[in-house]
Each structure stands twice: as C-alpha cells, then as structure tokens.
N, C-alpha and C positions, 0 to 999 in steps of 0.2 A: 270296234262297234259290231262287226260281223259276229264275233264270238258271243256277245251278249244277246244278239237276236237269234242266233242259230244254236248256241251252246256247243259249237264245234269250230275248231281251227285245225286245219290240216297239218300233218307233221312237217311238210315243206314250208308252210307259212310260219310255223313255230321256229324252224331253223333260221328263216329269214329275219324274224324278229330278234332272235338271239344274236345274230350276226350284226344287227344294225344298232345295238346299244352296247355301251362298255361293260355293263354288269347286269346279270339276271340273277335274282335270288328267289328261289321257290321254297316256301315253307308250308307246312301243314301241321295241324294238331292231330295227334293220333286218335283223338276221340271226336273228330269233326264229323257231324252227321248231316251237314248241309252240303259240303263238298268233300266227297269221300277221299281219303288219303290216296287211294289207288289212282285217282285222277292226277294228283301231284306227282306220283311216280311216273305216270305217262308223260307229263310235261318234261320231267327230267330226262327221260329216255329220248325225247325229241330235241332236247337242248343240253347235250352232254357237258358243255362248258359252264353251265349254270351251277351256282352254289345251291345245294339242296339240304334242307334240315327238317327233321321231324321233331316237333316239340311234344314231349311226353306229358300225358295227363292234361292236355289242352283240347278244347273244342274249336269251333270256328272263330270265335271272337277273342283271339289271343291278345289283341291290343287292349281289350277291356279286362281280361283275366290277369294280365301281368303287364301293365302299361310301362313300367320302368324298363323291364327287360326288352320289351318290344321296341320302345323308343331308342334304346341304346343300339339294338341290332339294326334298326333302320338308319340311324346316323352312321354306323359302320359301313353299311351297304352303300350309302350315298357317297361317303368318303372314298371307299374302294373304287366306285364307278368314276368319280372325279379323277382319282389318281391314274386309273387305267386310261382315261381319255387324255389326260395331260401327257402320259408316256407315249401314247400313240401319236399325238400331235407333234411332240418333240422328234420322234422317229421320222415322221413325214418331212419335217423341216430339215433334218439332217440328210435325209436321202435326196431331197429336192435340190 
C-alpha cells in the first residue's frame, strides 16, 4: 500500500518482502514506457534471490500482448513458489 501511495519502497523493505515469500518474480518489457525497465533492475538489485526476466519487444501490458506465454509463466511461478514453501515446511518438520 505504501508503495502505491509514495511510489517508493526502501531497499530494506524490499529485502524483507523477498524474505517473507517463497518466490519473487520480477519481469519487465524492454519497451515498457509506464514503468521503466531500470526500475525493475533496481528491484532485482534489492532482491537478489528473485527471478528476473526481461521480455524483448514487450511494453507494459505483457499479459495482453501475449496472454498464453504470460499465463504459462505465472502458472510456473506459482508452482515454483508452492514447491519452495512445501520444501521449507518439510525441512522445519524434520528439524523440529
């Protein structure tokens, strides 16, 4: 919420966010004129464990420009996140 109101999230807060969820995926279109790709590179620098991808010849609305590819990628990201969560929970059970 703070990010939408201030258009700023501190690097420390970004690291906290990345550490609190199983999977972070950052993507940008190389022709995005609404959110400059440099901003996505900044997010990646603050969240080094995040997966980062630049989609060539895409603007801001990648979901509308190539819905099948976007949907497949989102399904993969969600599955990866679920798998990481399950692995973490299993490790906690084993350690406990």
